[in-house]
N, C-alpha and C positions, 0 to 999 in steps of 0.2 A: 476211775480211780481205786486204784488196786493197792488192796493191801498184804501185807505180810505180818500174821503174829510169829515171831520166832523168841517158844521158849526155855531153850536150853540153851548154853551159852557154847555148849560142844557142834551144836551143833552149823557150827556158822567152821570157816576152816582156817587156822594158824598163818600169816604172813610168816612168819617170825617163827616156826617153828625149831626147823635147821641154823640162823643162823646165836650164833655159840658168843653170846653176848661178857661174858669171859676179854673176848679179845679187846675187847672197849674201853676200860676199864682202864685209865691210869695210873701209872706206877715209876719211880726213878729208876727204875729197875731194868728197866726196857728203855734203850740207844738212845730212841726220837725221842721219850717226853722228860730224859734225863737234856741228851740237848737242849729239847726250847725250855725248859727252866733254866737250863747254865747263863743258856741266852739273857732273858727274858733278865732275874739277876743281873747278871754283868751289864744291860741295855743300864732299868735302874740304879746303881749303884753310880754307871759315868753323869748319871742326868742329874744325878744326886752330889758329885762330885766337879761339871761343872758353878752346878748352883754357889759350892762353898764362899768363893771370890767374888759374890755379889752381896750376899746376905750378912759375909764380914763386912763388908765394908759397911751397909745402910747399917748393923747393927754397930758399928764403932764411931758413926757418924750422929747417930741416936747419941749415944753414947759422951761422945766428945764437945760434941757442938748441941744439945738439950737442956744443956747446966747453962747456956748463956742465951738459951732464943727465948725470949718476950718481946713485949709488944715495945718497952724505949728500943727496943731493937734498931728497930723500922722508922724509928722516928727521929734521931737524930744521927748525925756525922760521923767520920771517922774520927778517933781520937789522939792524942798523938803520944809521939815515941814513951813520954812517962805518964800518963794524966793515965788515968783510971775512965772504969764507962766507956762510951761510946757510944754508937751501933752504926752501923754502911744502911741509912734510909736513900738516900743517894746513887748508890750503889745498885740499889733495886730498882728504884726509877730512872737509872742509863741507862740498865741492860734489859727494859720494860723496852724504856726511850729506841735503842738504836735495833733492837731488832724484831722491835713493831715498823722501822724505818723501810729494814730491809725484807720485809715482807714487802710493806708498799711499790718498796723498786722488784722484786725478784717475780710474785706473782704475776702483774700484765707481764712482762719477756716470757717465761716460761708458759702459760695457762698461750698463748699467743704462736709460740714455737710447738707444742703441743697438738696445736689443733692440727698444725700446718701438717707436722711432720705423719701425723695419724693421718692425715684426711690425704695425702698423692703421695700415701705410703708405696715404695719399688720405685719411684724414681733416687735418681747420682743426689741428689744433691739432698734429699730427706735419709738417706742412706747414712749421708754424711755429717749429716747434725743428728742423726739419730748418734749415731759410733762417735764422735767429739763429746756429747753429756755422758759417754755412758765410759768414756777419757773420764772426765772433767771428778767423775764421781772417786776418784781415788787418787786427789790435786794435792798437793799437802797445805793443808792450812795458816803457812805460815809463806809461803807465793802469798798465799790472799787476799794476805800484809801487804806484802809487798811492790803488790800492782796494789795495790788502795793507798799506797802511799804516794809512789811515782804520779799517783790517777788523778792523785786529791787530792796530798796532804802539801805534798810540792807545789801545787797550783797557787791553790788555797792562802798555802803560809802557813799554817796549822794548823791545830790534832784539831776535831771534831766531834760529834756522834755523825752525822753524815757522811766523813770519812774510811767509819767503822761502820757504819751500817754498808755503805756497797762492797767491802771487803768481805764481810755475813752474806751477803745476795750472791757475789763470787759464790763462793760453797753451798747457798739452799737451792740452788740454778738446776742441779741437776736429780737431785733427787724430787723433784712438782716437776720437774721438764718431764719425763721417765716414768712416776705412776702414774700422772695429768693422761697418760700418751694411751700409759694401758686402762685408765678410767673408760675414757674414751674408747677406745678399741672393745671394751667392753661391753657397751653397748647395744639390744640386737640389732644386728641390718632390717628387720622387719617396721620396727620401730620409723629405721630413715627411710626405706621403701614407701613405711604411710606418708609417709609427711612431703617426699617428693611427687608422692601420687594425688596428692590434697591443691598441688601446687604450685607447692614449696621454692623454696629455692637456694643454690648451699646454706651464704650466709645463714637467709633463715632457719631450715634446720640445724643449720648449728648451732645457733643460737636459742633457739628455741627449743628443742628437740636434746638436743647431744651436751649438751653440757649442764641444762637441768638433771639427767641422769647417774649424771657424773657427777655430779655432786660431791656424794659423800666420798668416793676415792676420789679425784683433786682436797676435797678437805683432809683425806689422810697427809696424805705426800705434803700439803704445809706443815702440815704439826709434826709429823716426821722430820721435817727439813728448822724447823723449829729448834727442836729439839738439840738437834745437831747442831744447831749457829747457838745455843744458849749458851754453850759450855765452852765456849771457842776463847783462848787462852792470847794465842798465839798474833792472831791478825789485829785484836783492838791495841796489842801494844807499840804496833807501824802508826794505828791510827787515829783512836784516840783517846792512847793512852790509860791515864788516869786524873782525878780531883778529887781533892776532901770537902769539896762547898757541895749548892745543889743545883740544877742541871738550871733554873731557872730562876732569875735577877730581875727586880724589877715587878714582877706579876707575869712577866714573858719567857718564855724560854728559849735562848740563846744556846743554838742544832750546830753553831759552830765555832769552839772551844771543848778542849776536854774536855770528860767524860767519865766518871764511874762507872766502875760496870765490876759484876760480885764476880765472878772470872779473874779479874785482875786484881781484886781487892786481897782473892785468897792467896796471888799470887806474891803480892806486896809483902802482905802480912803473916805470909809460912813460913817465911826466915827470916822473920827477926828475935832479937834477943829477949823483945820485949811483953810477958804474959799473957798481960791484958787479950794483944792484939793475937798472938796465936788462936787464944778459946776464940776472940769477933775471927778467927779467920777457918777456927772449926766451922762456927754458926753460920759462917756467910755459906762450906760448901755443902749445909745441911740444908739450905732455905735453894742453894742453884741445884742442889740434887730432887728439892720434893717439885723444883716446878717441873724440871725435865722433865720427869716423873709425869707430873698430870697432863704433862702437850703427850706425851705414848700413850699417859694409859683415855685422852681424850680422839686421835689417829686410832688405835686397836679401837675403838669401841665404834668410830666412823665403819673403818676401812669391815662390823661385824656387819654391818648395817648395810654395807651397800650390796656383803652376799648374800641375804636374805631377802 
């Protein structure tokens, strides 16, 4: 064991003796430092400016819509034009039912499609399906309503929650397909190879390895699609229309009848000349924004879990 006793700090050569540390000091008089400060300030300012519309809308909704946000609005039906009070409980239930049906329709189709294009990557059919899904992301929502109107409303002879769910599911498909495909592809290849090495076939590998691992990413896509579908109005005008009554009657829900939704209620009441209905429209808008915000936060939480 070798030890060394150093008694004087001057015995150790200083490797930084010839360095001019004054050149490392930050000063706005230096061009590079000033340019860095100016660009950081510009980016921060533009970021805050971009957030102004969002927080302005939220503050306005809280101020105007929060005045009538009580428990009674969730238990009452929409009021008549000159009637005071009332609520939009049927619209909340209708929104949840229509979006829930849309999830039941879109998730199985989207998941099977995502599995196909992720496993058969490189084939011409998979590329066509992927390209079609990307094109569908920019599909106008009103055209989805026209499609469901021709396919469901005219066939069944009436507006219904099912027709609204078909229209919303059309808009949800591309989001779930593309996010699910990315989630499945992000599964490490060694997990798939290990499953194949243990004798699992392709179906068992997908069902028992890929899907359970990709679940957070898949759920992220579902929640983002739900957030988009919950705020759509145009498709529901062509399909579910509106109703001033509860969805269920005589103890069971009738899904083949016109169904209320928050988006259509806001559309109907916002242009009314009656103050009570206008105030209910603001409150319904606040509730709808809170529902969409909750769906987005859940999606972001699942996305972070997937990254970790």
